[in-house]
N, C-alpha and C positions, 0 to 999 in steps of 0.2 A: 753668069750671067749678070745682066744689067737690072739696075732699081729703076720703077718708075718713081715721080715724084708724088708726094704723098698731099691728100687732098684733105683741109680741114675748114669749114664756113664758108666753102666757097674760096679758100685761097690755097696755094701750091707752094711747098714744099720741096725745096730740090732734093735731091741724094747729097751725102755727105755736108748736110748743111743744120743750123739748128739756129730757131724762129720764133720770137714770144706771138704769140696774136692775143689781141683784148679783144672780150664778146661781153658789150654792156649790158651788164647786170641791173640798172637800174639804178635812182638818185635818191639824196638824199633828201628829208624836208630841207635842209639847205641850201641844196640844187646841186651839190657836189655830185659826180655822176661814178659807182662803181663798177670794175670789171672783172668779169672770170680771166684770170690768166695763168694763158696754159705757154707753157715752155714746150717747144716739138723738137724733137731730137730725131731725124730721119739720115738710117744709116747709109753707107753706101754699095749695100749688100743686101738682099731679101729678106727677111726675117720675119719673125711675131710683131706685132703691133700691142705694145702694155702701155698699159693707164697706172701714173702714183699719185693717190691722192692725199690730201692733209685738211684738217681743222675744217670737216665733214661741219663738229660739234665747236662753233666758233673759240671756245675756252683750249681745246684739247690739240696744243698747237705744237708738240713734240715733232708729228710730220712733218712741222714747217720747215723744222732743221734738220730733218734725217733725209728729206725732196735736195735741200738743199746740196746737203754734202756727196751725194748719189749726182746730181747735176755736175758738181765742181770734179766728180772722178770719171765720167763718161766722156767718152771722146766721141765723134759723132763724122769724125772721118774711118772711125774702125768700128762703128757700131754695125751689126747686122740686123734690118728689122726697124721698129721705130720707135721711140719713148714719146709717151703724151705727161707732160707732169703736170698737175696742178694743186701746188705748195697748199695753196688757201683758196678754200671750195666756199665755204659759206664766207664770203667776203663782208657781208652785215656783221653777223655774229664778233667775226673779227677784229673789229674796227672797237666794238663795244664789249672786247673780252665778256664774252656771252655766248655760253652753250646755242644759248635761241637766236633766233630772226627775228625783227623788232616787232612783229607780228604775233611774239611768242611762241611760236611754231616750231617743233624738231626739224630740220633738215632731214636727218636720216630717219623720217619717219613718215616724209613726202613726195619719195618715188613710187612711180616713176617722172609722175609732176603734169602736168597742166600750162598748155601757152599762153591760157584764160583765167588762169586757177589764182590763188593768193602770192603773196610777194615767196614763201618758201615752195611753191609747187611749183612757180617760171622759172628759179632757177636751178632745181632739182631735174628738171624738163631742159634747160639750157644743158647741165652736164649731162645727159641722158644722148642728146640727139649732138653733140660734138667731141662730146669724149669715149664715152658709153659704145654708142655707135660703130667708131671706126674702129674698134682696139680686141682684142679676143681675150686677154687674161690683165685684170687687175692688183694691185695692192693696196687697199685701204691702212689708210696711219689712225689709231686714234689712243689715248691714256685714256689713265682711270677720271671720274669723273667725282662733282660733289667732295671734294675732301679727300679722295681717295688716289690711294698710288698702285700701282699692278706693274706684275713680274713681265720682264717683254716675253711674252707670248705670241703664238698665230691662229687662227682659230678660223673653219672653214670646216668643206663636205670631205672629211678625210675617205669616208667611202668612195668615194673618186679616183682612180690610180693616177692620175696625173696629177689633181690637187696635192694627194699625199705627196706625192712626187718632190714639187716644186715647197711643199712644207717644210716638211724633212731638210731639201737642201737649205732652206732657210736659216735652220742651227738653231731655233729660240729655244731658249729652257722647257720649254712648253707650249705642245702642241693642241690642242681643245679640238675636237669635232664638235661644231654648232651647228643647230638646225637655223636657216632664212628668219629674218623678225619684217612682218608683212609692213612695207614702207621702207624698207629700207634700200639702201645702194646695195647691198650685194643682196638682197634676192630677188632685187629687178636685174640686174647684171646675173645670177642665173637662171631666172626666167627667157632671159635671150639668147642664153647655150652661151656664155662668158664662164671663167673658172677666175677665182678671186680669193685672197688671203685678204685674212683682217689682222692686223697687226693691232697690239694693247702693250703699249707699257710705259712708264712715269706716269704724274703727274698734271693736270690741270694746268693749266698756267706757265707750264717751267720746262727748262730743256733740259732734262734728266740725264746728266752723261753718260750713266749707261746702257737707258732705253736708249737714245741716239744712238749710240755705236752700236746697238745691237741691228736696230732697224734698218741704220742703213749697210753696216755690211753683210744682214739678210738678204736685202732688194738686190745686193749686187752678188750673190751667191745662186741669189733666184734668177739674173738674166744670163749670168755662167750657165746655169742648167740647160737653162731655155737656148744657148747655145748662139747668144746676140752678142757675148761678150767674151774674150780670151781669158782674163787674169780674174779670177776671184781669192778675196779675204783666206787666208790661209788656213786660222784657227777655224775649227768645226767641236761644236760638240753633238752628241746624240742627245734628243728631245725625247723627256718626258710625253705618255700621251695622257689622253683624260678623255673621257666621253660624258661625265657626269661631274658638279661642282656643288658644292656646300655653302651658303653665307654664316656664318655665326652674329649673331644680333645681342644683344646688348640685352640683360636681363633686369636691369636698372638706370637711372639715369648716375651723373658721379662725371670724374674722370679716368680714362682709359686708360692704363697702363700695360704696354704695348710688349709682351716679352718672347714673342719671336719674332722673325724674319721675313722676308720676301725668300721663297727659294728652300724654307726649311721643311725640311720632312717631320709631318708628328703623327700620331698614333688616337685613335680617340678616346677622348677621355683624357689627352696630355693638356696642361694645364698652357693657356698661352697669351693669358693678362689678367688683370686687376681692375676694380671698379672701387674707386674709392669716393667721400667727398673731398669737399679743400682742405678741412679741416681735420679729420677722422685718421685713426687709426684703423690697420686691418683693410676688409673691403670685402666685394665678393666674389669671387674666383668664377673667370670663365672659362670654358674646355671645350676642346676641338668635341664637333660631333658628329663627325667623319675622318677616317686616316687619309692621308693625304699630300701633299705637298703646298703652299703658301704661296695663291696667283693673287693677291693685293692684298690688302688692308685699309682701314682707315689714316689716315694724318694728323686729323684733328683729336685729341683729347678729349675734347669737353662732347662726352654724350648723353643722347635721352635714351628712355626705353624704346626697344624697337631697333635701334638704331643698329645698319650694318657696321661689321665690326672687324672680322677677316673671314675672306674667302679663300675657299681652300679645293682644290681641284684633287678628285678622286681619280690618282695615277693606278696608271693598269700595270 
């Protein structure tokens, strides 16, 4: 079956080609124009249309490197279907190394956006109109926030059979059934009949090697499961599954000494760390409030009472 050209932003991408399309997103006070850059790979044979998005939160840059590696691997001459890759969605936050836009809004709470709204709302709408609308499925790449790191994991509606199949194909250490959040890209996509996997892994402002490799391999496995590519990374693991999580918070301020690691299995009541004073001996023990798998933890040892310390997935 012959493949038709793929049309984005009134521009035609011919079968078997790769093209960059720059969508004007706004100007800085200096007058410098910033664009939402789309890399479009349009295969020679019909197939699904998939988007890959990174840095919706400007300091969560792990997706930038994951998507770069995926694009380096893919061959548009051998691809079935279409991939729209947007390594940097929040272009304003990315250049400022900030989670937010200059208007202090969170882009991932601004979807579906508006052509006449705030800067965040306009950027969200630009993505929806030109990336979300012409695609059927997406992988949105994230990292830990606020000095926290995450175990490589995928989140989505695991009650949906196809989403679950693709989450299993991704083969991350953990897959989490997660509700959508109002104003998020995933909520908007689901409301419009799209399927989405949200990847979490690593730290903000870092290309952590393990999560980068896990994200790139997982994305390629998903494209293979969608029959868009022939080859797939060979090594796979069986993902642990969870439907609920618990945060362990600091009972007092001080210096937190973590005594566990990402991916470790813990039992309720097990010691996971100690909070000490800078010059003191002993300290306050921190114990798990639930049994499960360590899916995230703080990387800054300086903590205040009530700070999030360790995130536990209550695995089934």
